[in-house]
PLY file of the C-alpha trace (Angstrom):
ply
format ascii 1.0
element vertex 237
property float x
property float y
property float z
element edge 236
property int vertex1
property int vertex2
end_header
5.50 -28.26 31.68
3.46 -29.94 29.49
4.50 -30.06 25.75
1.10 -28.25 25.07
2.08 -25.39 26.59
6.06 -25.15 26.23
5.47 -22.22 24.35
3.62 -20.01 26.77
6.87 -18.25 27.77
8.17 -17.00 24.97
4.25 -15.82 23.92
4.27 -13.82 26.93
7.50 -12.39 26.45
6.73 -11.46 23.27
3.32 -9.98 24.13
5.40 -7.78 27.28
7.47 -6.52 24.35
4.91 -5.26 22.13
2.48 -4.25 24.97
4.02 -0.50 25.76
2.95 2.31 24.16
5.99 3.90 23.03
7.23 0.56 21.55
4.41 -0.13 19.72
4.30 3.54 18.29
7.85 2.91 17.05
6.90 -0.58 15.35
3.62 1.17 13.60
6.30 3.86 12.56
8.54 1.11 10.72
5.89 -0.68 9.09
7.01 1.82 6.34
10.09 -0.56 5.95
12.39 2.37 6.43
15.23 2.56 8.66
14.86 5.34 11.03
17.03 6.75 13.77
16.37 6.77 17.57
15.93 10.85 17.13
13.35 10.40 14.56
11.46 7.62 16.40
11.61 9.84 19.74
10.01 12.73 17.96
7.45 10.57 16.41
6.30 8.89 19.66
6.65 12.06 21.91
9.42 10.89 24.08
13.16 11.99 25.09
15.86 10.34 22.75
17.17 8.71 26.14
13.73 7.05 26.41
13.28 5.43 23.46
16.46 4.10 22.78
15.70 2.31 26.01
12.98 0.52 24.36
14.91 0.05 21.06
17.54 -1.70 22.78
14.65 -4.14 23.78
13.00 -4.33 20.89
16.42 -5.15 19.05
17.15 -7.89 21.87
13.78 -9.48 21.37
14.50 -9.99 17.61
11.91 -7.35 16.57
14.04 -4.76 14.97
17.63 -5.06 13.49
20.01 -2.45 13.89
22.45 -0.79 11.42
25.19 1.86 12.15
26.71 3.96 9.72
29.60 6.23 11.30
28.16 7.60 14.17
24.40 7.42 13.22
22.17 4.20 14.38
19.42 2.98 12.80
16.85 0.31 13.28
14.45 -1.29 11.22
11.79 -4.39 11.38
13.84 -7.25 11.55
11.91 -8.94 8.78
8.15 -9.60 6.65
7.38 -11.45 9.55
7.55 -8.91 12.20
5.90 -6.51 9.93
3.05 -9.07 9.42
2.46 -9.49 13.39
2.59 -5.84 14.07
-0.04 -5.16 11.02
-2.61 -8.08 12.11
-2.62 -6.92 15.70
-3.42 -3.59 14.64
-6.24 -4.89 12.69
-7.81 -6.37 15.71
-8.04 -3.16 17.47
-11.37 -1.77 17.35
-11.74 1.19 14.45
-12.23 4.03 17.18
-9.31 2.99 19.03
-6.75 2.47 16.41
-7.72 6.12 14.84
-9.25 8.56 17.63
-10.84 11.63 16.73
-8.25 14.26 14.98
-7.62 17.18 16.87
-6.34 19.25 13.91
-7.16 19.86 10.29
-3.23 18.63 9.77
-3.62 15.38 11.86
-7.46 14.72 10.00
-5.41 15.23 6.58
-2.66 12.84 7.88
-5.08 10.08 8.91
-6.98 10.31 5.83
-4.07 9.87 3.57
-3.15 6.82 5.32
-6.63 5.33 4.93
-6.33 6.20 1.23
-2.97 4.91 0.49
0.06 3.67 2.56
3.09 1.17 2.57
2.43 -1.70 4.82
6.46 -2.78 5.30
7.13 -3.24 1.53
3.77 -3.92 0.11
0.76 -1.32 -0.61
-2.09 -1.04 2.09
-5.17 1.04 2.74
-7.99 1.43 0.07
-5.02 1.81 -2.63
-3.79 -1.88 -1.90
-7.40 -2.76 -1.51
-8.23 -1.48 -4.91
-5.35 -3.40 -6.75
-5.81 -6.59 -4.63
-9.51 -6.60 -5.98
-8.77 -5.63 -9.48
-5.96 -8.65 -9.68
-8.70 -11.05 -8.35
-11.33 -9.76 -10.30
-9.35 -10.36 -13.47
-8.20 -13.75 -12.78
-4.62 -12.85 -11.97
-4.99 -13.81 -8.22
-7.00 -16.30 -6.03
-8.52 -16.01 -2.64
-10.59 -19.04 -2.22
-7.82 -21.06 -0.56
-5.32 -18.59 0.76
-3.76 -16.07 -1.74
-2.28 -17.74 -5.14
-1.40 -16.06 -8.59
-2.52 -17.77 -11.27
-0.70 -18.78 -14.47
-2.31 -15.73 -15.82
-0.83 -13.69 -12.96
2.31 -14.54 -13.39
2.32 -13.41 -16.77
0.67 -10.20 -16.29
3.58 -9.54 -13.91
6.17 -10.76 -16.68
4.57 -8.25 -18.98
4.26 -5.55 -16.70
8.17 -5.71 -16.61
7.77 -6.56 -12.81
10.23 -9.45 -11.84
9.04 -11.58 -8.80
12.00 -12.79 -7.16
11.74 -15.16 -4.71
13.62 -14.56 -1.22
13.91 -17.57 1.45
11.03 -19.00 2.49
8.78 -15.89 1.67
5.55 -16.89 -0.17
5.00 -15.94 -3.64
1.78 -14.40 -2.44
0.39 -13.62 1.07
-2.95 -12.24 2.56
-1.98 -9.36 5.23
-5.06 -8.14 6.96
-5.49 -4.43 6.19
-6.10 -2.46 9.70
-7.98 0.25 8.10
-10.30 -1.73 5.53
-10.76 -4.67 7.75
-9.86 -6.86 4.63
-6.98 -8.77 3.02
-4.70 -6.71 0.51
-1.21 -8.53 -1.23
1.84 -8.92 0.52
4.37 -11.55 0.01
7.11 -11.26 -3.03
4.49 -10.07 -5.27
3.07 -7.52 -3.32
6.37 -6.22 -2.33
7.47 -6.19 -6.09
4.35 -4.23 -7.26
5.07 -1.70 -4.64
8.58 -1.28 -5.31
7.65 -0.83 -9.15
5.10 1.63 -8.34
7.30 3.70 -6.22
9.77 3.29 -8.60
7.89 3.78 -12.19
6.57 7.22 -10.17
3.19 5.30 -10.09
2.89 6.52 -6.45
4.95 8.94 -4.40
5.50 9.07 -0.59
4.16 12.11 1.33
4.32 13.39 4.72
7.00 11.76 7.01
5.05 8.45 7.58
3.88 5.79 5.18
1.36 7.56 3.15
1.72 7.30 -0.42
-0.20 9.12 -3.28
-1.11 8.03 -6.98
0.08 10.09 -9.49
-1.78 10.99 -12.73
1.23 8.65 -14.42
-0.03 5.75 -12.03
-3.62 6.37 -12.27
-3.35 5.88 -16.16
-1.17 3.02 -15.61
-3.14 1.07 -12.97
-6.73 2.13 -15.13
-5.07 0.55 -18.24
-3.14 -2.51 -16.54
-6.14 -3.49 -14.15
-9.08 -1.41 -14.93
-9.09 0.38 -12.00
-11.11 3.83 -11.61
-8.89 6.81 -11.06
-11.63 7.96 -9.20
-11.10 4.80 -6.87
-7.66 5.78 -6.07
-8.00 9.63 -4.95
0 1
1 2
2 3
3 4
4 5
5 6
6 7
7 8
8 9
9 10
10 11
11 12
12 13
13 14
14 15
15 16
16 17
17 18
18 19
19 20
20 21
21 22
22 23
23 24
24 25
25 26
26 27
27 28
28 29
29 30
30 31
31 32
32 33
33 34
34 35
35 36
36 37
37 38
38 39
39 40
40 41
41 42
42 43
43 44
44 45
45 46
46 47
47 48
48 49
49 50
50 51
51 52
52 53
53 54
54 55
55 56
56 57
57 58
58 59
59 60
60 61
61 62
62 63
63 64
64 65
65 66
66 67
67 68
68 69
69 70
70 71
71 72
72 73
73 74
74 75
75 76
76 77
77 78
78 79
79 80
80 81
81 82
82 83
83 84
84 85
85 86
86 87
87 88
88 89
89 90
90 91
91 92
92 93
93 94
94 95
95 96
96 97
97 98
98 99
99 100
100 101
101 102
102 103
103 104
104 105
105 106
106 107
107 108
108 109
109 110
110 111
111 112
112 113
113 114
114 115
115 116
116 117
117 118
118 119
119 120
120 121
121 122
122 123
123 124
124 125
125 126
126 127
127 128
128 129
129 130
130 131
131 132
132 133
133 134
134 135
135 136
136 137
137 138
138 139
139 140
140 141
141 142
142 143
143 144
144 145
145 146
146 147
147 148
148 149
149 150
150 151
151 152
152 153
153 154
154 155
155 156
156 157
157 158
158 159
159 160
160 161
161 162
162 163
163 164
164 165
165 166
166 167
167 168
168 169
169 170
170 171
171 172
172 173
173 174
174 175
175 176
176 177
177 178
178 179
179 180
180 181
181 182
182 183
183 184
184 185
185 186
186 187
187 188
188 189
189 190
190 191
191 192
192 193
193 194
194 195
195 196
196 197
197 198
198 199
199 200
200 201
201 202
202 203
203 204
204 205
205 206
206 207
207 208
208 209
209 210
210 211
211 212
212 213
213 214
214 215
215 216
216 217
217 218
218 219
219 220
220 221
221 222
222 223
223 224
224 225
225 226
226 227
227 228
228 229
229 230
230 231
231 232
232 233
233 234
234 235
235 236
């Protein structure tokens, strides 16, 4: 085997690991950044608990999921941010009609609309909310997108003034572009994206709705984002 294709077997194994509808459903659900039990994921994927346990074992063995145990309970979460970006980037390559088939119930339609309006992507904001925040940061000269995502000096000052601590973790970049699978445009990820999302949830700017990744901007959040970033509240609804 030549040096050029030495990585082919590993890539093929990774692709095969993801190329299963049940495992893909579990990975997408875990993009909310939280730990789920096997039972919760089984109900989400519409399969038996024994079936999903087998799939989760493969994902853990393949390094895509991390396992945690608390007493008799077993939880799984995405292994790290790199896995989250891989899943989100792959989802963004799917044709819109395939990624979001026509809902058959009003409840499903409402859930899909909520996810498109605002959601978490692992630990940062996505959907129209994530794009609105990213555009506002860029428009105010706080974030550059011309040569990859990077916070400007003014952007670093904005985070400090807003009381949002930027604490580096390992080799994770301060700012990173993540392709939004519903908006087909990049939103802010990395340390800054995670810190902003955490602050929005902790401060009550956003609240989680439903059992998936959807989030909703509260009146307090609309006021804060309007004051701090000049975002029109109508764009957040």
